[in-house]
C-alpha positions in Angstrom: 42.6 33.0 -20.0 41.7 30.6 -23.1 43.1 27.7 -21.9 41.1 27.8 -18.8 38.1 29.2 -20.6 38.2 25.5 -22.3 39.2 23.7 -19.5 36.0 24.8 -17.4 33.8 24.8 -20.0 35.2 20.8 -20.8 34.0 20.0 -17.1 30.8 21.7 -17.5 30.3 19.4 -20.8 31.6 16.5 -18.9 29.2 17.6 -16.2 26.2 18.1 -18.4 27.2 14.4 -20.3 27.1 12.7 -17.3 24.2 13.7 -15.3 21.7 13.4 -19.0 23.7 10.9 -20.4 23.9 8.5 -17.8 20.0 8.6 -17.9 20.0 8.2 -21.5 22.2 5.6 -20.8 19.7 3.9 -18.1 16.8 5.0 -20.6 18.7 2.5 -24.0 18.8 -0.1 -20.9 15.8 -0.4 -19.8 14.7 -0.2 -23.8 16.7 -3.1 -24.4 16.1 -5.0 -21.3 12.2 -5.4 -23.0 8.7 -4.8 -22.6 7.7 -3.3 -19.2 4.7 -4.8 -17.7 2.7 -3.6 -14.3 0.0 -5.4 -12.9 -2.2 -4.2 -10.5 -2.3 -7.2 -8.4 -1.2 -11.3 -8.3 -3.8 -12.6 -10.7 -3.1 -10.0 -13.3 0.9 -10.8 -12.6 0.1 -14.5 -13.1 -1.5 -14.1 -16.3 0.9 -11.0 -17.8 4.3 -13.5 -17.4 2.5 -16.2 -18.8 1.3 -14.4 -22.2 4.6 -12.5 -22.0 7.8 -15.1 -21.4 10.6 -14.2 -22.2 9.2 -10.3 -24.0 9.0 -8.8 -21.6 8.9 -7.5 -17.4 6.2 -8.3 -15.4 6.0 -5.7 -11.9 3.2 -6.6 -9.3 2.2 -3.5 -7.6 0.7 -5.5 -4.8 3.9 -6.5 -2.5 3.6 -9.8 -1.6 1.5 -11.1 1.4 -0.1 -7.6 0.9 -4.3 -7.2 0.7 -4.5 -5.6 -2.8 -7.8 -4.1 -1.2 -6.0 -1.9 1.0 -3.5 -1.2 -1.5 -1.7 2.3 -1.1 1.7 2.6 -3.3 4.4 3.8 -3.2 6.9 6.7 -4.9 8.6 3.2 -5.8 5.3 1.9 -7.4 3.9 5.4 -8.8 7.5 5.3 -10.4 6.3 2.2 -11.9 3.1 3.1 -13.3 4.7 6.2 -15.5 7.4 4.4 -17.0 5.5 0.8 -18.2 4.7 0.7 -21.7 1.8 -1.8 -20.2 -0.5 -0.8 -17.0 -2.7 -3.6 -16.2 -5.7 -3.4 -13.2 -8.5 -3.3 -12.6 -10.9 -0.6 -12.6 -12.3 -0.2 -8.7 -11.0 -2.2 -7.0 -7.8 -0.5 -6.4 -8.2 3.1 -6.2 -5.0 4.4 -5.6 -4.0 2.5 -9.2 -6.4 4.1 -10.7 -5.6 7.7 -9.0 -1.9 6.6 -10.9 -3.0 5.7 -14.2 -5.0 8.8 -14.5 -2.4 11.5 -12.6 1.4 9.2 -13.8 0.6 6.8 -16.4 2.8 7.5 -19.9 2.8 4.3 -21.5 -0.5 2.1 -22.8 -3.5 1.3 -20.2 -5.6 -2.0 -20.3 -8.1 -2.5 -17.5 -9.4 -5.7 -17.9 -13.1 -5.0 -17.1 -13.3 -4.4 -20.7 -12.0 -8.1 -21.8 -13.8 -10.1 -18.9 -17.4 -10.0 -18.3 -18.0 -9.0 -14.5 -20.8 -10.9 -12.4 -23.4 -8.0 -10.4 -22.6 -7.5 -6.9 -24.2 -9.7 -4.1 -25.2 -12.4 -6.6 -24.2 -15.0 -4.7 -27.2 -17.5 -4.2 -28.1 -17.0 -0.7 -30.2 -14.2 0.6 -27.9 -12.9 3.4 -27.3 -9.0 3.3 -25.1 -7.4 4.8 -26.4 -4.2 5.6 -24.8 -2.3 8.0 -21.1 -2.9 6.6 -22.8 -2.5 3.1 -22.2 1.3 4.0 -18.8 1.2 5.4 -17.9 -0.8 3.1 -18.8 0.8 -0.3 -16.9 4.5 1.8 -13.6 2.6 1.8 -13.8 -0.1 -1.7 -16.4 1.4 -3.8 -16.3 -1.8 -6.4 -19.4 -0.4 -7.6 -22.6 -3.0 -9.6 -20.3 -5.4 -10.0 -18.1 -8.2 -7.7 -14.7 -7.9 -8.7 -13.2 -11.3 -8.2 -13.1 -12.9 -11.4 -9.5 -14.9 -11.7 -11.9 -17.3 -9.6 -13.3 -18.3 -13.2 -10.7 -20.2 -15.2 -12.0 -19.4 -18.4 -12.6 -15.7 -17.5 -9.4 -15.3 -16.6 -8.2 -17.0 -20.2 -10.0 -14.2 -22.0 -8.5 -12.4 -20.3 -4.6 -14.1 -21.7 -6.3 -13.8 -25.2 -6.8 -10.1 -24.8 -3.8 -9.1 -23.3 -2.2 -11.3 -25.8 -3.4 -9.0 -28.5 -2.5 -5.7 -26.5 1.2 -6.5 -26.3 1.7 -7.7 -29.7 0.2 -4.2 -30.5 3.5 -2.8 -28.3 5.6 -5.7 -29.5 4.9 -7.1 -33.1 7.8 -9.1 -33.7 7.0 -11.3 -31.0 3.1 -11.6 -31.6 3.1 -15.4 -32.3 4.8 -16.1 -29.8 2.7 -13.6 -27.3 -0.2 -15.2 -28.9 1.2 -18.8 -28.5 2.0 -18.6 -24.6 -2.0 -17.6 -24.7 -3.4 -20.2 -25.9 -1.3 -22.6 -24.1 -2.3 -20.9 -20.8 -6.2 -21.1 -22.1 -5.5 -24.6 -22.2 -4.4 -25.1 -18.8 -7.4 -22.8 -17.7 -9.8 -24.7 -19.0 -8.1 -28.4 -17.5 -8.5 -26.4 -14.5 -12.4 -25.4 -15.0 -13.4 -29.2 -15.9 -11.7 -30.6 -12.9 -13.9 -28.0 -11.3 -16.7 -29.2 -13.0 -16.2 -33.3 -12.3 -15.0 -32.4 -8.8 -17.8 -30.4 -7.7 -20.7 -32.6 -9.8 -21.7 -34.7 -7.0 -21.9 -32.7 -3.7 -23.8 -33.9 -0.4 -23.6 -30.7 0.5 -23.4 -26.9 -0.9 -23.6 -24.2 1.6 -19.7 -22.8 1.8 -18.9 -20.5 4.4 -15.9 -17.8 3.7 -13.8 -15.8 5.1 -15.4 -12.9 2.8 -17.5 -12.6 -0.5 -14.6 -13.2 -3.1 -16.0 -17.0 -4.4 -19.1 -15.9 -5.7 -17.7 -16.6 -9.8 -17.5 -20.5 -8.3 -21.3 -20.7 -7.8 -21.6 -21.8 -11.3 -20.1 -25.0 -10.2 -23.2 -25.6 -7.8 -21.8 -23.8 -5.0 -23.9 -21.6 -2.6 -21.3 -19.3 -1.0 -22.4 -17.6 3.0 -19.1 -14.9 3.8 -18.5 -13.5 7.2 -17.1 -9.9 5.5 -18.2 -8.2 2.4 -16.5 -7.8 -0.9 -13.6 -6.4 1.4 -12.0 -9.0 3.5 -11.9 -6.1 6.3 -15.1 -5.2 6.5 -16.8 -6.4 10.2 -19.8 -8.3 10.5 -22.9 -8.0 12.5 -24.7 -10.2 14.8 -27.1 -10.8 12.3 -24.8 -12.3 10.2 -23.0 -14.2 12.5 -26.6 -15.6 14.2 -27.8 -15.7 10.1 -24.3 -18.0 9.5 -24.7 -20.3 12.9 -28.0 -21.2 10.8 -26.8 -22.4 7.8 -23.9 -24.6 9.5 -26.5 -26.3 11.6 -29.3 -26.5 9.1 -26.6 -27.1 5.8 -24.5 -29.6 7.9 -21.4 -27.2 7.3 -18.4 -29.1 8.2 -16.1 -26.4 7.9 -15.5 -22.4 8.5 -12.8 -21.2 5.7 -10.5 -18.3 6.6 -8.1 -17.2 4.7 -3.9 -16.4 4.7 -4.2 -12.6 3.8 -6.2 -11.9 6.9 -7.1 -12.7 10.6 -8.6 -15.9 11.3 -10.2 -14.8 14.3 -13.7 -14.4 13.4 -13.1 -17.8 11.4 -12.2 -19.8 14.5 -15.1 -18.2 17.2 -17.8 -18.8 14.4 -16.2 -22.6 14.6 -15.7 -23.1 17.7 -19.5 -22.5 18.2 -21.6 -24.6 15.8 -18.3 -27.7 16.4 -17.3 -26.5 13.0 -13.7 -27.1 12.4 -11.3 -24.7 9.9 -9.7 -24.2 6.6 -7.6 -22.1 4.2 -9.8 -21.3 1.4 -7.2 -19.4 -0.8 -8.3 -15.8 -2.8 -6.1 -16.0 -5.1 -5.7 -12.0 -4.3 -2.4 -11.8 -3.9 1.1 -14.6 -2.5 2.3 -15.0 1.4 5.3 -16.3 2.6 3.7 -19.6 2.5 2.7 -19.3 -0.5 6.2 -17.9 -2.0 6.0 -22.1 -4.4 3.0 -21.8 -5.4 1.1 -20.4 -8.3 -2.3 -19.7 -9.6 -2.9 -23.5 -10.9 -1.3 -24.6 -8.1 -4.0 -22.7 -5.5 -6.8 -22.7 -7.3 -5.9 -26.5 -7.0 -5.1 -26.5 -3.4 -9.2 -24.6 -3.5 -10.7 -27.9 -5.1 -9.9 -30.0 -3.1 -10.6 -28.2 -0.2 -14.5 -27.5 -1.5 -14.4 -31.4 -2.3 -13.8 -32.5 1.5 -15.5 -30.7 2.9 -18.9 -30.8 1.2 -18.8 -34.3 0.7 -18.0 -34.5 -3.0 
């Protein structure tokens, strides 16, 4: 009986070790892999990967091809938020991420609006307003009083990189020097991109640009005036008055190109171009990668956008 009791106890201990000890083994393996970062969408992932280098694993909560405005977290992605050493997100841009940060995040969190200066919503240099879709958009995509698409400004991305290096250095002080060096390298690339935009768009025949949605306002500092088909949300429907206004802009300003986006349907842009004799082309908001852009990155997509703008506006 004593031998049976000992055997039974050993079996229980073995099962307990198998369950709890296996979990401990997994945790130590995760820890050995380095810092875990959860980035809410692609531009944040790009900066995090450039700054972290080999010292962190970065997971993008928005799957490739997904529209980040419409993100709803799965169980897996919610677990990534909970387990990450650092969650990098933009408060107000993706409500499901905000909720997960508030309720499940156990590590550090970084709202990037603390590091970059967001421009006021609707600050584009035109008087056109989407009054009818504004109420509906406000219900589903409440971005507050600011335009969240800051990554269209390379210098703001550089500011984010500097701040992210400091945040990661607090978590991983042993590699603080590498992290800040990586941020400096990133800043160099982004300042070169900014200079290319400033030079390439300095002398253009036209300045009006018709785009799919209001994601490019930060580029207005290069002298362009953006006329969006939809508002801050890409899935908002324009009103007949919106389309009539855009037709007028195209005709009066001599706009040659109506730009659409790779992650949303081009149907409205194609119809508007057909009605006005313009052509269509892609202007990527760089909110995420798709199957077609899987081999690209932030820098290459922004360079392609610059070339498209130069061609369309006679720069």
